[in-house]
N, C-alpha and C positions, 0 to 999 in steps of 0.2 A: 416810481422810478424804472426802468430796466436797468439793470446793471451791463457794463459794455460787454463784459464776456457771457452776458447769454441774449445778445443781439441776432447772431449766426441762428440761432435755434428759433429764437422769436420768428425770424423772417421767412422761415420756412413757413412756420406752423400758420404764420400770419396769409401767406400766398394760400395754403390750403383752404384757411378761413374765407376768403372771398372767394374763391372757388367752388366754394360748398364741397370740399373734399375734407373735411376734418372727419377724422377719427373715431369711434366709439370709445377708445380706451386710450392712454397715453401711458407710459410708463418712463418717468425723468430718473436715470441712472449716471451715479458719478461719486465722487467722495463727497464726503457729511461736510465740507467746507467751503463749498460751491455755492449754496444759497438757496438750493431748486425749490425750497418753497415758498421762497420769495417770486422767484418765475411763477410759479403756478395760480400765487395770487395774484399777480401782472397779467395771467392769461385770464383767467376767471373776471376780473375786472373788466379787460378790453371785449370781451366776448356777451360779458353780460350787458354793457353800456347800450345803451338805445342808440345812439351819434358819435361812435368813433371815429377817431381821423384816419384820413387814407393812409396814414404811416401805421396806422393799428396801435394808437393810445388812447386811453379812454380822456373822456370829455372833461369827466372829475363834476359835473353842473346836474346833469340828470338825472333823475330819483334813483334808477338803478343803483348809480355811481356813490350817492349818499347811503342807500341800503347797506351796498358792500364796506364802505368804507366804517359804516357803524356796525358790520358785524352781524347783520338782521338781514339780510338779504334771503327771500325764502325759497331761491331757488340754488342757492351756494352751500352746498350742505359738506360740513367734515368731520373725517372718521378719524379719531387719532387716542392713546392710548388713554384711560381715565385720569393714571398718574403717570409722570414721566419714566420710563423705564420700564412699564409694564407693557403686558401684552394688549392686542384689540381680540375683542372676544366676540366670540359667535354673535352672541345677543345683539352686540353693535351693527353686525354686518347685516343679521336678520331686519333690524330695524332700518338700515340703510336699503336694502334691498325693497322692504314695501312701501318705502318713500319714493325710492327711483319709479316705480311704477305709478305712481299718479301723476295728474296733470300737473304741467308747469303752473305756478300761481302768478307769473308775470307773462305767460303767456308765450315766453320765449323758449329760451337751450337752459335744460338743468346741468347743473357741474357738479358733479363729486370730487373730492380732494380726499385720499385717505394717504396719512403718512406717521408712521414711515411703515408702508407696506410690509416690509419683512419681520413685522411687530404680528402680524396676524400669527395665531395658533391654526393647527392643522385645519380643525373644525369648521374655522371661519374663512378659511382658503377657500373650502370645499362649497361653503353658505354664498361667496362670492362668485365662483366659477361659472354657475348658470347663467347669472348677470354677463359675465364677459361674452360665453357662449351665443345669448340669445339678448342683445343690448336693447333697451326700450329707445324709442325712436326719442330725437332730440337732447339725448344723454349726453355728457363727458364723462367719464370719469378719469381721473389723473393721479396715478398711484405714484408715489417718491419714496424712492430706496436708495439707498448708498451699499448696501450688502443683496445684489442683484441674487448670487448666488443661493441664497437662503430662501428665493421665490420657489414655487413649484413652479417646471418648466411648462405644464399647461396652464397656468396662467401668464409667465413674463409673453409665453409664444402669442398669445391672443389681445397683444396691445402692441400701440405701435412705439418704438425704443427712441428716447431725445437722449443721446449720452451728453452730459457737460466733462469739459476738461478744465485743468489749471489754466488762468489765462498767461498771456506772454509776460516775462518781468515789466516789460516797458508799460503795458498797458497796467498792468496791475500797480506801479509806482506812479503811475499819471493818475490814477485815480486815488490812490491812497493821498496821493499830495494834494490833489481837491477836497478831501477832508481835513485837510489842515492836521495831518499828522506828523509829530515830530519824531526824528529818527527813522523815517518811513521805510529806508533801506534794508536797514539791521531788522528792525520789526519782520519786513518780510520775510526776511532769508531765517528766523526764528519761527517764523509760523511756514516756513518750507515753500512758500511761494502764493500762499492764501491770502489774499488780501483782508475779507471779512473776518478771517482769526489774526491778521496783525492788526486791524483798528480794532477787536475786541481785547489785546493786548494791552493796547494804550490804558483803557478803561480798569481793567482788573490788575494793574500794578506789576503785569510781568516784567519789568524791567528791574526792577524793585527786588523781586524776588529773586531773578536772576542774577543779581549782583549778591546777594545775600548766601545763596546754594553756592557761588562758584568760589567767594569769600571762602565759605567754609570747607570745601573739597580740597582746596589750598591748603586751610590753615591744619588741617587733618593729617595732612600729605607731610607737610612742616612737623608735626607733632605738638602742636601750638593750642590743640583745639582736641577734645574729649569726645569719641563718635557717640557716645549713651547723652552725652552733655547736649550733643548738636542735635539728636534724635527729639528729646525732650524742648528745644527751640524751634526744630520746625513742626511742633504740632498745629500752630496755626495757620502753616500755609496750606494751600489748596493739594490736593495731593495728585492731582490730573496734571494742572500745570508745572508742578514739578518735578514729575517723572517726564515730559516732554522735552522739558531743560536738559535733562540729565539724560535722556538719549542724545539728544543733539552735542552734548559734551563729550561722551563719548561716541560719538562720530566723528566727531572732529579731531580726538587720540587718537581711535585708528588711524584715520588719514593721516596725521601727523608721523605716527610710524612708519607709515608705508612712501610719504613722500619727504620727510623732516623741511617741508615748506610749507608757507602762509597762505597760498593759492588754493582755495576751492574749502577754506576754513570758514565756517559758519559766523563762528567766534571769533573772528580773526583778532579782534582786540586782546585776547587772551594769548594769542602767540606766545609770549616770553612765560606764560605761566606751562601751555605744552610743553615747549622747550624744557624748562625745569622739572617736570612729571616724568617726562616719556622714558628717560634712560631708569627710573626708579619701578616701572611695572613693566612686564616682558609683554609680547605681542599676546602670547598665549593668555596671559591672564586678564589684558585687556577684552578680548572676544567673549572671556568668561563672563566678566562682570558686566559688559553691554547686554549676553543673553540673561544677566539673573534682571538686570532693570528692564528689559523688554517682557520677561514673565513676571513681574510683577504688574508692568503696565498693564497686561492683559486680564490680571486676576481685577484689578482695579476696573476696567470696562466691562468686563463680565458682573461685576456688580456682587463681588464675594465680599462676605461681611468682615474685613481685615483689620487686625489691630494696629492702629499707625503708630502706637509707641513703638511694637515688636517690628514691623516692617523696614520703620527706619533704622530703629537698629543693628537689623540684617542688612540694612546696606550701606550702614557708614561704617559699622566694623570689618565689614570684607572690603570694603576701599580701605580701610586702613591698613588692613592685613595684606593684600596686595601692592599698596605701594611702598610698603616698608620691608619689601622681600629682597 
């Protein structure tokens, strides 16, 4: 099913398909939490369907639809890293290029989904470039990226770009409520407006982690919790989720420093805690700590092999020192 914030992009693409004006290559760009991969799957399902509806939905009953659902359609090719977080290698692209120039097995369109496109190394990108410059007939390449600037300009310039944006808050809330999500507004705020991240938070127990983290920060400020002990307690927590929550905490603390008000706080239910902590930490130290959290998050995103115990010890010792000044 098409997500509501994908509808405008799909309407434009479906109109082009009906007028036989599909480009040979698409580049889906936007934040990683907008499910561009889901959009690409929907595009493939409809374009490979034998009898799609006039609105551009797959029939779900034809042989092609069953093959796509079973992930066995011979004319739908996926190119992704062999392991999550790794690169797409040149051998994968060479194999793809060879298959692209073969005749369609079902006698229709061939679709290639390359995700994420920025995972290609230089050799792989160069191997794909000739196919983009001289596209094979009846072939649609769909490249997906949330880091468009990492793609060679020669590559992105040969694709029709489709931009994806964060949905309006009302649309996101309505969709989340249709998914029977509890605390939808708060989870959406914690997810910075990305509805699928908010939905994932419920299954990942982010609310429980939030409570434990913020309780620990407050207790360390009061001197009721040793930072080394809390670092040991944090070993079982998901580091990425914890750092995201810590970033939101510091964003709220900085906002409270500047406004002394509740308006605009993501964690508005912790207003009283921010009011208590704010006089204990200078604005300058708040900025320094926020920068430490951000740099730690970047290291984790870059998959540096960090020692979790040392990572948390640095974070909590620094926090305790700043709020005790």
